[in-house]
Structure formats: C-alpha cells, structure tokens
N, C-alpha and C positions, 0 to 999 in steps of 0.2 A: 223693692221689688219693681218699681218705678225704673232705676237703674237697669235692673235686668231686662224691662223691656225694650228700655231705649238702645242696650247694646243689642238685642235681638234685631230690632228695626235696623240699626247701623249696619249688622251684617248683612241682613237682607238687601238694602240698598246698595251695599258695596257689590254683592252678587250681580244685582240687576245692571250696576255701571260696567261690571267686567264683562257682562254678555252682551250688551248693547253693541259694542264696536264692530263685532262680528256678524251681527243679526239684524240691528235695527238702523245704524247709521248709514248714510250713503257714501259712496266710494268717493274719495276725494278727486278733483278735478284732474291731476296728474295721472292718476290710474285710468279715469274713463277714456282720457283720448292719449294715452302712451301709443296705442297700438296705430292710431291715424297718424299721430305726430311721425311715428317710425316709418309709415309709409310714404309720407310726403318727403321725409329726409331721404330715403332709398330712391325713391322715383325722381327726385331733383338731382340725386349724384348720376342716376343713370342718364338724364336729360342732358347734362354737362358734355357727355361723352357721345351723345347720340348721333352726331353728324357722322359717325363712322359706321353706324348699326343698318342695315337695310332698313326701309321705312315700314315694313309689314313686322319685324321683330319689334320695333318701338311701338306701334300700333297695339299689339297684343300684350305687350309690358305695361301701357299707359292703361289700358280696359282692365286688367288684373287689379292694378292700384286703386283705379277709382273704384273697383268693387270690394276692395278691402276696406277703402276709408267710408264707404256706404255703410257697409256691415258694421263696422266699429263706432260709427255715429249711431246708428239705430239701436245697437246693443247699449250704448251708454244711456239713451233716453229710456229703453225699456227696463233696465235695471232700477230705476227709482219706482218701480211698480210693482217688482217680480223680486221677491227675497232670495228665492233659489237662485236665479240668474245672478243676482249681485254677489251672492257666495262664489259662484262658478268663476265670474269675471274677477274677484279678489283673488282668486287661485290661479288662474291663468293668465292673466295678463303679462306677468314678467316673461313667461314662456315664448306667448306670440310676438311679445316686443322684440326680444332677443332674436328670435327665429327671422324677422324682419330686417331686423339690423345685420345679421350675418348673411342676407341675401345681397344687401348693399356692399358688404365687405367683399363678397364673391363677386360682384360686378366689378368693383373697382380693381381688384387683383387681375381678373381675367380680361373683362373686356376694356376696362377703362387704361390700365399701363400697361398692361400684356406681361405681365410678370412671369406667366406660365406659357408653355409652347401651345400655339395652335396648329390642327384642329384639335388637339387631345384633350384641352380644357377649354370648352366654349363657355360663353357667359349666361346668366339665367335666361335672358331674353331669348338667346337662341335654343336652350332646352324648352323653355316655355311654347316655343314656336313648333317644335317637334312633337311635344305632348298634345298639342291643338291638331296639326296636320295628320298624326298617326292615331289619332286617338280609336279609331275602328280597329286597326291591327293590336293596339295596346290592349284594348277590351277583351279582345278574342284570345291572345296570348294570355292575361289574366286568368279567363274563365278556364284554358286548358291546364295551366298550372294549379289553379283550385281543385279541379276535378282529379288530377294526378296526384296532388300534394294529399287530398282527402282520403283516396282510395289507398293508397300505400299506408298512411299512417294509422288508419282504421285498422286496416289488415295487421298492422305491426301491433297494435296496442291490444288486439284480442289475443294473439298467440301470444305475447308476451305476458298478458295477465295469466293464460291459462298455464305456460310453462313458469311462470315464477309461482303461482299457487302450489303447482305439483313439486317443485323443487324446494319451495320452504316449506312444505307440510309433511312431505314423505321422506324417510331416511333412504330408501332404495332408490328413489327417484333421483335423488340428491348425488348418490354415490355415482351414478352413471351420467347425470346432467350436469354437473358442475364441471369435470373436466373437458366436456364438449363446449360449454360456454366460456370456459377461461381460453379455449384455443382458439374459437371460432370467432367470437365476439370481438376482441380488440382489434381485429383485422378491419381495416377502413371498408365501408361500403362500395366507395370507388373503385377499390383495388380489384372487384369482381367484376368490374363491367367488361372487360373484353371476353371473359369466360361467359358472362349472361347473355351477350349479344350474340355469341355462336348457339347456344343452348337454345333461347327463347325465341319462338317463331315472330313475336310482335315487339318492337321498340317500348311501344307503351306497357305493356306487360312486363317487359325486363325493368324499366324505369318504375313503376311501382312495387316491384318486387324488391329492387335496391332500397326504397325509402323503407319498407316494411323491415327489411333485414336490420337498417339503420336504428329505428325504432325498437326492434325486438330485444335488442342487448340491454340498453338501460333500464327499459321496462322489466325486463327479466330479472335483471340484478336486484333491482329495489324492490319489486314485490318480494323477491323469495327474501330478501333482507328483512322486510317488516314481518312477514309471516313467520319467519324462525326466530325472530325476537319477541313476540307476542307474549306478554307478561304469563308466567306460568301461573299466578293465582288467579287471573282471569279463566283459565282454561280450567282449573281445579275446583273453582266457585261453579262454571257451568256444568260440570261433570257431577258434581254433587247433587245439584238439581235435577238429574237426570238426562243431560242432553247428551245427544249422539254425536257422531263424528260429521255429520252433514250440518248440522248447527253450528258444531263448534268451528267449522270452516268458513261458512257463509255469515254469520251471527256474531262470531267473536274473533277470530283471527284476521278475516278481511277488512272487517271496520277497523281494527287496530292498526292495519297497515296502511290506511288510506294517506296518511302523511307521505310516507315513504314512495305510495304509488304516483303520488303527484309529483314528487322530483323526479321519478323516472320518466312522466309524461312532459314534464318542460324539457329534461335533457334530451329526450327522443325528438321532441318538436324542433328544436334547435339545431340538432344535426340534421334533421329531415329537410330542412331549408338548403345548407350546402348539397346535399345529396341530389334534390329535385334542380338545383339549377346547373350543376355538372351532367346530369343524365340528359337534359334537356338539349345543353349546348354540344353533347356528344351524339346521341343517337335519336332523339324525338324530334320531331320535325314541326314542333308548335310550342309554345309556352314563353315565359318572360326568358328563361334560358338559352333557348334559342335565338329570341329577337335580341337578344345582346350580341350573341355569337354572329348572327347575320349581318348586325349594323356594323359591328367590328371589322367584318371581313371588308364593306363599302366604305370603311375610313368615315362612318356617320357617327361620331361621338357625340354628337348632341343627341341622338337618339338613342345611344349607349347611356348618356346621364338622365334622361327621360326615364328608361326601364329601370335603373336604379331608383330614382324616385317613388314609382309604382312599387317597387319590391319592398322598399321601406314602409310605406303604408300598408302593403298586404301583409307582410309578414308580421307587423306591430298590431295590427289588428285581431289577427288570430291568436297571438300571444295575449293580447288583452281580451279576448273572448276565453282563453283557458285561465286566465288569473280570476275572471268575474266566477267562471265555474267552481274554481279551488275555494273561492271565499264563500260561495252559497254551500259546499259540501262540506267546509270545515268550519262553519261559523261558530261552532263551539270553540273553537282555537283563538278566537278573536281576542286581541288583549295580553295572551299568553306568548304566542310566538311571532316574532316581526319577520316580516319579507321584504 
C-alpha cells in the first residue's frame, strides 16, 4: 500500500514537473532579449551603410528600431508577472526574431551591396519612409479595398450558399444547375472584365460583381457537395421522428455540410484577393490595387513595396478572422481534423 501511494506521488510529481516549464518557469534570457538583439544587429548593419542613404530615411529607420527595442524590453519585464504573455512570447519570439533578421538581410542585399537593380528593389528604409509619407493615401486606399472586398465577398457567399443548397438537395435543380456551373464556373472572373466594364454603369459595381462571381463558384460547388453527401442515416432517423423537408435541410443537411462550406469560403476568399487587386488596377480609381498601379506608373517602387506590405497585413488579418470563425463554429471537430 505504501509502495502504491509512493508510486502515485511519484507520478503526480512527474506530471507537475512536465507542466512547470510551459506554465511556471520564466523564459530564459536568450528568449527574452532575442528580438532586441536582432533589432540592434539589424540597425547596426544599416548603420554601416548609412552614409549612402538620405538622412530622413536613416532617421525613420532608427526610430523604428528604437521602438522595437523598447517594446521588447517592456515585454521581457512584463512576462515575469503575466503567465499568458509568457506563453505568447515563448511561442512567438522565433517568428519576430527571424522577421527582423530578414529585414537586415533585405537591407544588405538591396541597400548595402546593391545586388538588385535600383529603383526596382528599394531598401527597407526607403519603403518605411514611403509608408510614413503616404500614410493618409494608404489608409484611404485600404478602406476602399475593404469595403469593395466585403461587399463582393458577402454577395458571392449569399448567392453561393443559396445555389449550393438548391443544387445539392434537389435533383431537378442539379440537372439544370450543374451544367451551368461546370461551364461558367471555371472561367476566371478577370476574363469577364472587358464585358463587365461595358455592361455595368459603375466601375465599383462591376468590381464587386467580379469578386462575387469569383466567390460564388467554390462556395456553390463545396456547399452542393456537402449537402448531397449528407449521410442517409441522418436523414432517415430525422424522417422517422417526423421531420419535414424544411427541418431536414436547415437542421440536418446544412449542419452536416458546414465543414465543406468553410472550405469553399476559404477558397473563395483567396481568389477574391486576386480579383480585387486586378479589378482595382484596371477600372476602379481607388484601393490598394489602384495605388500599386499608380505608383508603378511613376516608377515609385518604394510606394509599391509599401502597398504590398499593407496588402500582406490586410489580407492575412481577414484570413485569420475567418479561421477564428471556423474554429468557433466547428469547435466539435477540435482534435479530430487538423488544419
């Protein structure tokens, strides 16, 4: 009995020992100040070549890395008292450190040794300066892109869900809808630009329509597939309990098709980014796509890279929000399906 209690105590102690490094122990010193060290190294590399750069670019670059250094030190101190922040830093410090070091490599390749031709590949200091000087125009362009993307994406999702449910549930609708879907769907939405610009009275309406068309095809296909592949046993049990067609569609078939629907939403969102940029660069006189085309026309490639950085943050944020929504809706799949 004593041996058994000792064994239980040993196992419980071993479990506490395993959990402690993740939740209780403080981060090692190299982890705490890895970001600050990378910032000092990156700015020191730029400082070696700073005589070639305009003073205003070096000043903005220096302010950025002073801010990074200050924030990293504050976080290193705060994580001693906040376990949640400690876990976040343990997970994120390699990514931030690598990102700052990559900025230094970019600086050496473009600005330092000029291995890439100018002005097509400016250094990070020049891009940062364009981000600061054009912040008002970039913010306005981002806002217009967001409104256009959400309007087109929402319209495409609504129409895609409706048509997908109808095609997946009804044999007669599937008979007429699937040939149309197979003929029209694979055509890239950007191929319709010349026709849409002639037919539509507004460039913004035509761009929103193109984005909706881009989203409609994958959402319809995946929704129809999920509805038609609903397990017959689910439907039979519901019919046995007296469920009618409306209940079968909205309470059995659609919930069973939700994983497929989210795959279509992700595919449509990725394609809508491309359509948004192309539509803005051709017909719409606002947005990030228009800004890139305008800056390229003036050979302001620092502005082009600044817009690309904004696009990366803008699109990845929207994609992350959709992932969060997927995780909330499909919480029952946690640990079953890996994304």
